[in-house]
Backbone as a ProteinNet text record, in pm:
[ID]
protein_1_A
[PRIMARY]
MKKLLLSTALLLMLGMGVNAQVEGNDPFIGLKAGVNYSGFQLSGDNPNDYTAGWKTGFAGGLIGNLPLGKRFSIQPELLYSQMGGNIRRGQIFGDINQKLNYLSLPVMLKYWLGDDIRLMAGVQGDVMLYARSNEGGVSTDNADDLNKSHFA
[TERTIARY]
1289	1226.7	1149	1184.3	1129.1	1029.6	1048.6	961.4	853.2	900.9	782.1	681	744.2	670.5	554.8	646.5	533.2	422.5	463.9	354.2	269.8	271.8	186.3	78	115	103.4	-29.7	7.6	-37.4	-204.5	-137.9	-235.4	-335.3	-317.7	-451.4	-480.5	-465	-466.9	-587.5	-577.9	-605.5	-801.7	-754.3	-882	-957.1	-941.5	-983.5	-1095.7	-1041.6	-1103.3	-1195.9	-1170.2	-1295.7	-1369.1	-1371.5	-1432.7	-1547.1	-1483.8	-1589.1	-1663.7	-1646.1	-1762.7	-1889.4	-1829.5	-1939.1	-2035.3	-2190.7	-2281.7	-2289.3	-2306.8	-2346.9	-2346.3	-2420.2	-2398.6	-2484.2	-2489.2	-2578	-2448.7	-2575.1	-2457.2	-2426.9	-2250.3	-2197.6	-2096.4	-2110.4	-1929.1	-1847.1	-1719.1	-1670.9	-1490.7	-1433.9	-1266.5	-1216.1	-1092.1	-948.9	-867.7	-771.5	-599.5	-499.4	-384.1	-325.7	-138.7	-55	108.2	160.9	230.3	281.5	476.5	443.2	585	665.3	719.8	765.3	872.3	917.6	1082	1058.2	1167.4	1169.6	1298	1256.6	1314.8	1440.2	1557.8	1643.2	1647.9	1687.1	1646.7	1722.9	1808.5	1881.9	2021.1	2078.1	2282.2	2235.3	2315.8	2368.9	2538	2626.7	2766.7	2819.7	2764.6	2813.6	2712.6	2685.1	2611.7	2529.5	2440.6	2372.1	2253.6	2166.3	2084.8	1959.9	1864.8	1715.6	1650.6	1667.5	1626	1483.6	1378.9	1242.5	1185.5	1073.6	1013.3	864.9	835	732.8	635.8	472.3	452.8	240.9	183	42.9	-3.8	-112.3	-256.3	-384.7	-470.4	-582.3	-696	-855.5	-916.1	-1111	-1157.9	-1273	-1364.8	-1442.8	-1453.2	-1654.8	-1688.5	-1851.8	-1864.4	-1983.6	-2014.7	-2186.1	-2244.5	-2370.2	-2382	-2499.4	-2542.6	-2657.5	-2630	-2689	-2819.9	-2743.7	-2870.6	-2777.1	-2853.2	-2843.9	-2638.2	-2602.3	-2482	-2344.5	-2403.5	-2287.7	-2366.1	-2207.3	-2179.4	-2068.7	-2104.8	-2005.9	-1900.5	-1809.2	-1711.9	-1670.1	-1656.3	-1608.8	-1505.1	-1376.1	-1335	-1269.6	-1247.8	-1140.4	-982.6	-895.8	-793.3	-664.1	-581	-500.4	-365.3	-250.4	-112.2	-45.3	80.4	248.6	321.6	370.3	467.2	600.4	693.3	873	920.9	1067.7	1209.7	1296.4	1448.5	1545.9	1673.3	1721.4	1841.6	1963.2	2026.6	2177.4	2280.3	2392.8	2462.6	2565.9	2635.8	2687.2	2801.3	2897.9	2901	2970.4	2987.7	3084.9	2980.9	2807.9	2719.7	2626.7	2592.8	2483.8	2376.7	2265.7	2202	2018.8	1912.5	1855.1	1737.6	1644.1	1472.6	1407.4	1334.5	1205	1058.9	900.3	880.6	736.2	609.3	505	387.4	290.6	119.2	57.7	-6.2	-164.9	-284.7	-356.5	-539.7	-546.4	-563	-662.2	-808.3	-887.5	-1041.5	-1003.8	-1014.3	-1041.3	-1202.1	-1284.9	-1411.8	-1422.1	-1411.7	-1445.3	-1596.2	-1539.6	-1743.1	-1693.3	-1819.5	-1772.6	-1891.1	-1848.5	-1971.7	-1917.4	-2059.4	-2031.2	-2072.3	-1964.6	-1976.7	-2023.9	-1988.3	-2044.7	-1983.9	-2078.6	-2039.9	-1895.8	-1809.9	-1686.6	-1590.8	-1612.8	-1553.2	-1582.4	-1522.8	-1573.8	-1443.7	-1555.4	-1436.2	-1419.7	-1349.3	-1399.6	-1240.2	-1284.8	-1218.6	-1263.5	-1153.2	-1204.9	-1063.8	-1155.4	-1042.3	-959.4	-885.2	-840.4	-753.9	-800.8	-735.5	-673.8	-558.5	-441	-407.1	-398.8	-345.9	-258.3	-105.8	-71.1	-20.6	-62.2	-142.2	33.9	116.2	248.5	393.7	517.2	574.6	727.1	792	922.5	1028.6	1163.2	1278.5	1395.8	1491.2	1560.4	1691.8	1748.5	1910.2	2032.6	2103.7	2220.9	2147.1	2022.4	2047.1	1885.3	1879.5	1802.5	1710	1538.5	1431.4	1414.4	1283.9	1253.3	1151.3	985.6	866.2	809.7	872.5	829.5	820	705.8	698.3	745.4	785.1	867.4	989	1072.4	1164.7	1256.6	1125.2	1109.8	1171.2	1118.3	1138.8	1259.3	1336	1441.5	1543.5	1676.7	1727.4	1829.5	1847.7	2007.9	2112.3	2103.8	2251.1	2345.2	2316.7	2338	2510.4
-57.4	-144.2	-69.8	-33.5	116.3	199.9	220.7	259.2	201.6	74.5	-4.9	-36.1	-65.3	-45.6	33.3	141.7	306.7	292	292.2	315.1	241.7	107.8	-34.4	10.1	62.7	139.8	232.8	386.4	449.5	427.9	342.4	273.2	219.1	131.2	73.3	124.9	254.8	349.8	446.7	493.4	499.5	426.9	343.5	218.7	220.9	188	204.7	335.9	411	535.4	604.3	541.5	528.1	405.7	295.2	229.2	197.5	282.7	393.5	451.1	496.5	612.7	550.1	443.1	339.6	266.5	284.1	232.9	119.6	-35	-155.5	-178.8	-262.3	-273.5	-198.8	-30.4	13.8	36.8	114.6	173.6	254	268.2	450	427.7	603	575.8	638.6	644.6	751.1	761.9	855.6	830.1	754	671.5	630	653.4	694	771.8	640.9	690.3	622.1	595.1	506.6	559.9	420.1	441.1	298.5	315.4	158.9	128.6	61.3	87	16.5	3.1	-173	-116.5	-240.6	-257.8	-373.4	-504.5	-621.5	-739.9	-719	-805.5	-842.7	-987.3	-1028.7	-1221	-1228.6	-1339.3	-1353.6	-1328.6	-1379.7	-1344.7	-1143	-1124.1	-974.9	-1011.5	-970.9	-999.5	-885.8	-821.9	-636.9	-587.8	-659.8	-655.3	-540.6	-596.4	-429.5	-462.6	-345.7	-347.5	-235.5	-257.2	-269.9	-135.1	-34.7	9.5	92.7	171.3	142.4	283.6	289.1	477.5	459.1	551.4	567.3	689.2	637.4	682.2	723.8	803.1	805.4	693.6	707.1	565.3	642	658.8	680.1	688.7	733.8	724.6	702.4	598.4	600.1	475.6	464.8	303.8	305.4	182	242.4	39.8	29.6	-51	-71.5	-198.5	-248	-352.5	-308.6	-433.1	-550.8	-655.4	-754.1	-879.6	-790.8	-846.4	-792.4	-855.4	-812.5	-845.4	-913.8	-993	-971.5	-958.1	-971.4	-828.9	-823	-674	-715.3	-605.9	-625.3	-438.4	-462.8	-334.7	-285.2	-225.8	-121.9	-16.9	-72.1	42	104	223	305	334.3	327.9	342	380.4	511.6	544	561.6	492.4	425.4	525.5	503.3	590.8	499.1	416.9	299.6	343.3	249.3	260.1	208.7	240.3	201.3	226.1	229.9	256.4	171.8	143.6	36.2	90.9	48.1	133	42.9	106.3	53	96.2	239.1	247.7	384.6	414.4	541.8	555.5	420	453.7	481.8	387.4	368.4	452.2	473.8	567.3	469.5	524	469.4	521.2	411.3	408.7	394.9	563.4	538.5	513.4	486	437.7	451.2	501.6	555.4	474.7	468.7	338.2	430.8	446.5	483.8	402.5	367.8	220.5	293.5	248.3	324.2	136.9	79.9	-50.9	-23.5	-103.5	-141.2	-303.7	-266.4	-373.9	-439.4	-554.4	-544.8	-676.7	-625.6	-746.7	-783.6	-940.9	-944.6	-937.3	-860.5	-850.6	-999.3	-1040.7	-1101	-1068.6	-993.3	-944.1	-1076.7	-1068.9	-1147.6	-1094	-985.7	-893.7	-738.2	-655.6	-486.7	-487.7	-525.2	-483.3	-641.4	-721	-811.5	-851.5	-859.3	-902.8	-996.7	-1094.9	-1183.7	-1125.5	-1063.9	-1043	-1115.1	-1142.1	-1178.8	-1096.5	-1092.7	-1057.9	-1050.4	-980.2	-947.2	-846.4	-815.3	-668.8	-683.6	-570	-563.9	-421.2	-428.9	-272.9	-216.1	-137.4	-48.6	81.1	-0.4	85.4	182.3	341.2	486.1	538.1	543.8	592	509.9	559.4	532	609.5	571.4	696.2	638	622	590.3	681.7	718.1	789.9	731.8	691	662.3	750.3	833	946.7	1069.6	1079.7	1194	1211.5	1090.6	1058.7	1000.6	1076.7	1009	958.5	895	808.1	724.1	773	786.4	705.6	602.1	409.3	341.4	278.5	146.4	-0.9	23.2	-84.4	-98.9	15.4	45.3	-35.6	15.7	-34.5	-214.5	-273.1	-431	-492.8	-363.2	-389.4	-432.1	-525	-505.8	-402.9	-310.4	-221.2	-344.6	-385.7	-478.5	-477.9	-513.7	-620.9	-447
1060.2	1197.9	1281.3	1339.1	1418	1359.6	1235.8	1112	1108.2	1107.3	1007.7	1139.8	1276.5	1391.3	1380.3	1399.2	1431.3	1341.4	1213.4	1160	1154.8	1154.8	1220.8	1331.5	1381.7	1546.6	1502.9	1440.8	1342.2	1299.8	1204.8	1106.1	1207.8	1309.1	1352.3	1467.6	1490.9	1569.1	1473.5	1400.6	1310.6	1258	1212.1	1187.7	1311.3	1436.3	1494.5	1524	1531	1561	1422.3	1322.7	1242.9	1206.6	1321.3	1289.2	1458.4	1589.5	1670.8	1589.8	1536.3	1467.9	1406.4	1446.3	1305.3	1358.5	1385.5	1496.4	1379	1442.2	1356.4	1264.9	1107.5	1050.2	915.5	958.9	876.9	737.8	602.8	507.9	531.2	543.4	506.4	397.4	377.6	275.4	357	355.9	425.7	338.8	475.2	349	449.8	349.4	424.3	408.5	542.7	517.5	561.7	535.2	623.8	560.4	563	497.9	472.8	341.9	376.3	352.8	415.5	390.7	363.5	203.4	140.1	59.7	48.7	-58.3	-149.9	-238	-274.1	-275.2	-293.4	-193.8	-365.4	-262.8	-408.2	-441.6	-521.5	-547.3	-592.4	-586.7	-731.8	-751.5	-789.2	-822.9	-800.3	-683.7	-602.1	-644	-713.4	-676.1	-649.1	-678.8	-627.4	-470.3	-380.8	-204.8	-234.9	-365.7	-324.1	-225.6	-140.9	-60.4	-56.6	-41.4	-39.2	28.8	-12.2	96.9	115.5	237.5	279.7	212.1	198.8	112	210	237.6	267.4	182.9	162.2	70.6	125.1	73.5	161.6	57.6	126	89.5	156.4	34.7	104.3	-22.6	-14	-52.5	-28	-92.9	5.4	-3	120.7	144.7	163.5	213.8	208.5	253	364.3	350.6	311.9	180.2	166.4	275.4	331.8	424.9	344.2	337.2	249.7	364.3	501.6	591.1	699.2	818.6	960.9	1001	914.6	976.7	888.5	742.5	652.6	543	467.9	417.2	324.7	226.2	124.3	150.3	171.5	163.9	76.3	-68.1	-195.4	-124.7	-164.2	-178.5	-294.7	-302.9	-420.4	-288.5	-401.5	-293.3	-391.4	-350.3	-424.8	-347.6	-399.4	-312.4	-369.1	-297	-352.5	-297.7	-387.2	-282	-384.8	-308.5	-334.5	-261.5	-360.8	-293.5	-303.2	-233.3	-250.2	-317.8	-418.1	-420.4	-407.5	-278.6	-280.1	-329.5	-387.8	-475.3	-461	-346.6	-334.9	-434.6	-364	-356.8	-562.6	-615.7	-727.1	-826.7	-839.6	-873	-911.6	-780.1	-695.8	-694.4	-645.5	-609.8	-710.9	-694	-774	-675.3	-732.9	-599.5	-724.9	-697.4	-753.5	-677.9	-728.9	-738	-814.9	-746.3	-789.2	-727.2	-784.2	-803.3	-835.9	-783.7	-742.2	-734.6	-849	-764.9	-792.9	-651.9	-602.4	-630.8	-639.4	-566	-525	-379.1	-327.4	-255.9	-237.1	-256.3	-111.4	-22.5	87.8	125	185.5	208.5	402.3	457.1	562.9	645.7	768.5	819.1	1006.6	1053.9	1154.4	1250.4	1341	1503.2	1617.3	1587.2	1721.8	1670.5	1804.6	1790.8	1713.8	1762.7	1758.2	1689.2	1679.7	1601.3	1470.2	1373	1240.9	1140.5	1013.9	978.7	832.1	768.2	662.7	571.7	416.4	315.8	189.3	101.3	-70.8	-140.8	-257.1	-361.4	-346	-444	-486.6	-656.4	-716.6	-819.9	-840.9	-893.2	-869	-1021.6	-1080.3	-1161.6	-1176	-1226.1	-1242.7	-1263.2	-1200.8	-1267.2	-1273.1	-1211.2	-1272.3	-1193.6	-1288.3	-1208.5	-1268.3	-1185.9	-1196.4	-1146.4	-1190.8	-1136.1	-1194.7	-1087.6	-1082.3	-1055.3	-1141.1	-1160.2	-1213.5	-1086.5	-1083	-1152.4	-1139.5	-1169.4	-1308	-1359.9	-1474.8	-1398.1	-1481.3	-1439	-1552.2	-1534.5	-1607.9	-1575.9	-1645.7	-1627.5	-1731.1	-1698.5	-1729	-1729.1	-1690.8	-1560.9	-1664.7	-1745.7	-1875.3	-1827.4	-1802.3	-1783.8	-1621.3	-1522.3	-1419.1	-1414.2	-1492	-1528	-1563.5	-1633.8	-1643.4	-1552	-1533	-1453.1	-1425.9	-1329.8	-1314	-1234.2	-1246.8	-1189.4	-1337.4	-1406.4	-1541.8	-1568.4
[MASK]
++++++++++++++++++++++++++++++++++++++++++++++++++++++++++++++++++++++++++++++++++++++++++++++++++++++++++++++++++++++++++++++++++++++++++++++++++++++++

């Protein structure tokens, strides 16, 4: 939990620093970088009491601002994200380490309430670029295999 709070605080400070350098609703293109802290949620029947662990990864890409008037703008982004998690199955079965890399295309509509306050809403499409599962030293580089249950 402490890692999650620290990661969130760092991302907020980075975001505030970037926004402080942009004056008003002007067109711009910039870089965006951050840290993902992701994990898997185990649900359903879990007779062996497996637990899910968290994993950190990089997130970064390009961000833009296209003004549509004095108070409205469109913010398209192109982001690369590393996500994943661990499934802890104990000493007998070994852990499963999973890594997923995505390309994300969010498009936000921004309404400027003032110099420092914006309302944002939008959509995002994701494409999985790469998936790897490492189970007991054996790696699989196939997204279809990650969809299969490892509990059987």
